[in-house]
N, C-alpha and C positions, 0 to 999 in steps of 0.2 A: 771320610770315605765319602767319595762324591758321585753326584747323578753318571750313569753311567747310560747314556746314549745305547749302546749295544745290545743292550740286557732287549729293549725294546723289537727284535731282529728277531723271526719268528724263529726256535727252533722246535721238535720234536715234544711233549710233554708228558705222555703216554706208552708205552709201549704194545707193539697191535692184541696183544690180551686183555692186555684189560682197556684197550677200544670196545673190544669185541664182550665183555664182560660186560661194561658198558651200556651199549646197545641192547644189548639183549635183557637186562634191567628195564631200562627204559620200557621197553615193548613190554614188562609185565603188570607192568603197572602204570598210565599218561597218564600227565596232570588232569584233562578229563576225564578220571575216572575220579583225581579226587573233587574235583568241582562240583560232580554231579551227586556230588555226598558231602551235603551241608557241613553237618555234626565235623564229621572228618577233616572237613574244608578251615572249618575256623576253630579246629583246637589243635592244628599244623599252623595254620597262619599266629597261634598264641605263642606255643613254641619258638617257631620261627623268631617271631619278635621276643620273647621272653633273651632266648641264646646271644643273640646280637646285640643288642643293649647289652649283656651279660660282659660281650665280649668286649666291650670300650668300657667298663665299671661301676657299672649300672646299678643299683643300690634294692632295688625292686625282687622281692620275694616272684617264683611262679604260679603262688598264689593271689601278688600282689596284684600279678600281671592281668591273670583271670582274670579279677573281682575293676582292675580295669577298663578291658576291652568286654572283657559279657555287661559292669554293669555301669563304670564309668564310676568306678569308682578307685580316688586316689588316696594311696600310704598315708597317714597323718605324720609318718617321722622322715615321712623322704621327700625331699627336695619336685618342687613341680616339675624343674625339667629333663629330672628321667623318669614321668608321668611322659613328656610332651617327647621324648625319644626312640617311646617305645611308639606310643600311638600314631608318631607320624612313621616309623617301621612299618611299623601294622597296616598302614593306610595305603603305605606304597607298595609290599607287596599284594594285600585285594586287588590295588589295579593295577598290576604290573599282573598276575594270574589269569584275572579276569581280564586283557588286553584294553584296560583303557584308557592309555595310552598309545597309544593304536594310528595315530595322529604323526606320529615320525618312525624313519625307520630305526629298529633296536643302538643298532650303531652308529651314532648320527650325533654330534653335539649337543641339538634341543633335543634329543631324550635325552642325556645327561645327562643333563642342564637341568631341566625340567623337574628329572627323576634328584636331582640335589634339593631343587628346594621345595619337595617332599617331606625331603629329611632332613628339615633344616628349616621348615618353617615356625617361626616362633623362640627357637634357640641360637640363630644370629637378624643380625638384625636384613632389614626383610631387601636391604641393595645389597649383600653380600650372599645372597641366597643364588647358587644358579649360578655363577656368575667367578671368573679366574683370582683367584689370592695375590693379592697384591705384599702382602709380607715376606719374610722364612719367617722358618717351622722347624723343627724339633722333630728328632723322633725317638722317644722316652726308650729308651733299654740299649740304645743302637748308635752306632757312631755315624749312623746312612749322613749324610746331610743335606735331604732335599732340594731340585734342582731352584733358583727365583729369577725370579723378572718374567711379568707377565705375556711379550713376546716368549720368548723362550717356550714358555709351558704351552700357550697356544699351537704353539710351534711342530710341541712333542705330542702332544695330546692326539691334531692332528695327521701326524705319523701311528701313533697308534691304535689308531680308529683305523687309518687305511689298511693294517698292518693286517687287523683282528681279523677283517670282512674280507680276506683272500684266502683265510683259516679253513677249510672242507670238512674236515669233526668240530660237531659241532661240545663237545664238550671241552677238547682242547682249545677252541674260540672263548666260552667261560671264562677255561682257570686262567689261558692268557689276556683275554682282558679284566679278570677280578685282579690279577694279580702286579701288574705293572699300572692298572688305576690307580691303586693300594702306593705301590710305587712311585706313582706320580706329581701328587699330594698336590691334584691342579687347584683343589675348594682349599677355601679356611680352614677350613673345619667338614669334618662328618666324610672322606675320605674310603676309609674303609669300609663303611656302612653303605657309600653309593656301590663301590664294589661289587660287596656282596648281595646287592640289588642289582648291578646289569649282569651280576655270575647266573643268577637267578634267572633274570629277563633274559637273557641266550638261549638260554634253555626254554625256557616258556612260549617264547616266538616260536617253538621247535613244536609248541602242547609235548615239551618231554616234562615227566615230575623233577622237578629240580630240587638240591641237594635242600637236608631239614638236620644243622648239627648239634648236634645232644650237649649241654655241661657238659660231657668226659672230655670231648672234643678242645674247649677255650683254653686250653694249655694249649696243645701241642698244635692248635688253631695258629697260632700268637706266637708260636716260637718258628712254625714251618715260614708264615711270611717275614718272617725278623730277617732268616734264614734269605728268603731272595732276597731283600733291600741288601744287605750283604754282600752276596756272593753272583745274581741271579739264576740259583738251582733252586728250580722247578720239584727236581725227589720228592723233598719230601711232604711238599701239598700236597702232591698229587697222587698221592699215598693215602692220606690224610682224605683224599676223597673217593677212591678209590672204597676207599673201610666204611668213608659214610654210604656211598652209593648205599653197597647193600646195606647196610643196616639201614638206610628210610626207606628201601622200597619192601623190608623182610617185616619192620615196622607198617608198614600199610596196607601189607595183607597180613596180619595179624601171627606173624612167622618167623619173630625173634625167639632168643629160648627161654627170655622170660617172661612171654606174653606163652609158648607152647605149655612154660616148666607150672604158672598157675591154672593155664584148662588141665591140667594134666592132672593136678593138686586139686583144685574143685570136684573133678570130679569123684576122687577117693573119697574122696569125704561125702560127697554127695550117693555114692558106695557104701561107704561103712557107716551113714546113717539108714540106709535101710535098714542094712541087718539091727 
């Protein structure tokens, strides 16, 4: 199954009702709301780093990730590369949300390559960070064979970024860029991590709270991305995004079913003690 250049042609991703829903949710809780709450920002950055690394098969647990990011403790039974992966993702998330990468436009090759340098720091040789791959690569679990050849990859990346810059809706722009960067496999390694962070950066650039995937989303995420590789169909990932974004905003507002139920049970326990 070879690379399909037509996948880069923009086509609508979300239904009108979904776009309205996402926009409405983004107005309920902005990125600035998160930044203004340092504890919640750190918790969110840890969760983001943990889930994003877990998608890549990282062996760190959530507790390991907390100890690594908060206290600098590595998990002795895990590889050092696992720790590096998490630290790199966490650094990139912090820089994106606080616009420390703002020298270049987000949808530009220098921004993308700089982001990949952060993601792949000390995980790839320095000369391979932030540059087009020279090798052929394969995708585990898929019949899709990515494009090869530096000139072709550069040309397709240019098309991808040009098309992304024409997409008016910020959520569609973010999802289009994420899935097609993952599909293109421009770098030697770290493509999906970089693509997810680009999705985050496009939203953050507009002051919009990014999507925080959950552990429960990992398998559906992997399945939907592989489906895109093989069909060019956005629908599975679009549904995952909408559901995940609803949960993200509810979580940050303390309004998930789990949070509401926990509060209710706590109140009942307090009342029972009083009797």
